[in-house]
C-alpha positions in Angstrom: -12.8 64.0 18.1 -14.9 62.8 21.2 -13.9 60.5 23.1 -15.7 57.6 26.1 -13.7 54.7 26.8 -16.7 51.4 27.2 -14.6 49.4 29.6 -15.8 45.0 29.9 -15.8 43.0 31.9 -17.2 38.9 31.8 -20.2 38.6 32.4 -21.5 41.9 31.3 -24.5 42.8 29.0 -23.5 41.6 25.2 -26.8 44.1 24.1 -26.4 47.6 26.2 -22.5 47.0 25.3 -22.3 46.9 21.5 -25.3 49.2 21.3 -23.2 51.7 23.1 -20.4 50.8 21.0 -22.3 50.8 17.5 -24.0 53.5 18.3 -21.5 56.1 19.2 -18.8 55.4 16.4 -22.2 56.2 14.1 -22.3 59.7 16.1 -17.9 60.3 14.7 -17.3 59.4 19.3 -13.9 57.1 18.7 -14.9 54.9 21.3 -12.3 53.0 23.3 -13.3 49.5 24.8 -11.1 48.7 27.1 -11.3 45.1 29.3 -11.0 43.9 32.5 -8.1 41.3 32.9 -8.3 40.4 29.6 -8.4 41.6 25.8 -11.1 39.4 25.5 -13.9 39.2 27.5 -17.3 37.5 27.2 -20.7 38.3 27.7 -24.2 37.5 30.3 -25.1 35.0 27.2 -21.2 33.1 26.2 -20.1 36.4 23.6 -17.0 37.8 24.2 -15.6 41.0 22.3 -11.9 41.1 22.2 -11.2 44.6 23.6 -9.0 47.5 22.7 -7.2 47.8 24.8 -6.3 47.0 29.1 -8.5 49.3 31.5 -4.5 49.6 32.7 -3.7 51.2 29.3 -6.2 53.6 28.1 -5.3 56.8 27.9 -7.6 59.5 31.1 -6.8 62.4 29.6 -8.2 62.4 26.2 -11.5 60.9 27.3 -14.7 63.2 27.8 -16.8 60.3 29.3 -17.1 56.6 30.8 -19.8 54.4 29.9 -20.6 51.4 31.9 -22.4 48.3 30.4 -24.6 46.3 32.9 -25.0 43.0 33.5 -25.1 42.0 37.0 -21.7 39.3 36.5 -20.0 42.8 34.6 -20.8 45.1 37.2 -20.0 43.5 40.1 -15.9 43.4 39.1 -16.6 47.7 37.9 -17.8 47.5 41.2 -13.6 46.8 42.8 -12.1 47.1 39.6 -10.0 49.6 41.3 -8.5 51.5 38.2 -12.5 51.2 37.0 -13.5 53.4 40.0 -10.7 55.3 39.5 -11.3 56.6 36.6 -15.4 57.0 38.0 -13.5 59.4 39.9 -11.4 61.5 38.2 -13.8 62.0 35.8 -16.7 63.3 38.4 -13.6 65.0 39.3 -13.2 66.3 36.4 -16.5 67.7 35.1 -17.1 65.2 33.0 -19.9 63.1 31.2 -20.0 59.5 33.1 -23.2 56.8 31.7 -23.9 53.4 33.1 -27.0 51.7 32.4 -28.9 48.8 33.4 -27.1 46.9 36.9 -23.7 49.5 36.3 -25.6 52.2 38.2 -24.4 50.2 40.5 -20.8 50.5 40.2 -21.4 54.8 39.9 -22.7 54.1 43.4 -19.4 52.1 44.3 -17.0 55.5 43.1 -19.7 57.8 44.7 -20.2 58.9 41.6 -23.7 58.3 41.1 -25.9 61.3 40.9 -29.3 61.9 42.9 -31.5 60.6 40.8 -30.7 57.6 38.7 -32.5 55.0 36.7 -31.8 50.9 36.8 -32.4 47.8 36.2 -35.9 47.6 38.5 -34.5 45.2 41.3 -30.6 47.1 41.5 -31.9 50.4 43.2 -32.6 48.5 46.2 -28.9 48.0 45.8 -28.6 51.1 45.6 -30.2 54.0 47.5 -34.8 53.8 47.0 -34.1 57.5 47.4 -33.7 59.6 43.6 -34.3 55.7 41.9 -37.1 56.5 39.0 -38.6 53.5 37.7 -40.9 55.1 35.4 -38.4 56.8 33.0 -35.6 54.9 30.9 -33.7 57.5 30.6 -32.4 60.0 33.0 -29.8 63.4 32.7 -28.7 63.9 36.7 -26.0 67.0 36.6 -23.1 65.0 34.2 -24.4 61.4 35.0 -26.8 59.3 32.4 -28.5 56.1 33.8 -30.4 53.9 31.7 -32.7 51.0 32.8 -31.7 47.4 30.3 -31.8 46.0 27.4 -34.7 47.9 25.9 -33.8 50.7 26.5 -29.7 50.3 24.9 -30.5 52.2 21.7 -32.0 55.6 23.1 -29.5 56.0 25.9 -27.0 55.4 23.1 -28.7 57.7 21.3 -28.7 60.2 24.1 -24.8 59.7 24.3 -24.6 60.9 20.7 -27.1 64.1 21.6 -25.6 65.2 24.5 -21.4 64.7 23.9 -22.4 65.9 19.8 -25.1 67.8 19.5 -28.8 67.7 18.2 -28.2 67.6 14.5 -26.2 63.9 14.8 -28.5 62.6 17.3 -31.3 63.0 14.6 -29.0 62.7 12.5 -28.1 59.0 13.4 -32.2 58.1 15.1 -33.0 59.2 11.3 -30.7 56.6 9.6 -31.5 53.7 12.5 -34.6 54.0 12.5 -34.9 55.3 16.6 -38.5 55.0 18.1 -37.0 57.6 21.0 
């Protein structure tokens, strides 16, 4: 079964994380939700999530993709966490998929894995780079890196992950079931 990792750190954006987890599970993707420093992680809006495991317990050999939700507080932790940064580099070296939404492309940049062309939450590009930033496209695929803008693009971002990993038929099925306008 296709498997992705969604690491969560305190301050993550709840809607983005849940959209990724939910849509990908609907798309028959095994989603491992891993906590940074704890198995219960508090989101930016005081919604806590119980994770499946801690980040150090993840078997990265079986992963097809890692996907980072945004939220500036959580993103800063992901950008500084040696395990997350190592997994990102390992995924890039193994030519596997990497995704990030909202502020999270900042963590990809910290690992040196962000593609040439990307999008993110407006203003975060100033912390990354202006070259290659596209403010007019909700979700960008550049090679095996998928980036998206914010909470409002989370469902379409997650659907793009399903399409990339499971194909157009599964994407269309889930899109139709949830009445998405992507």
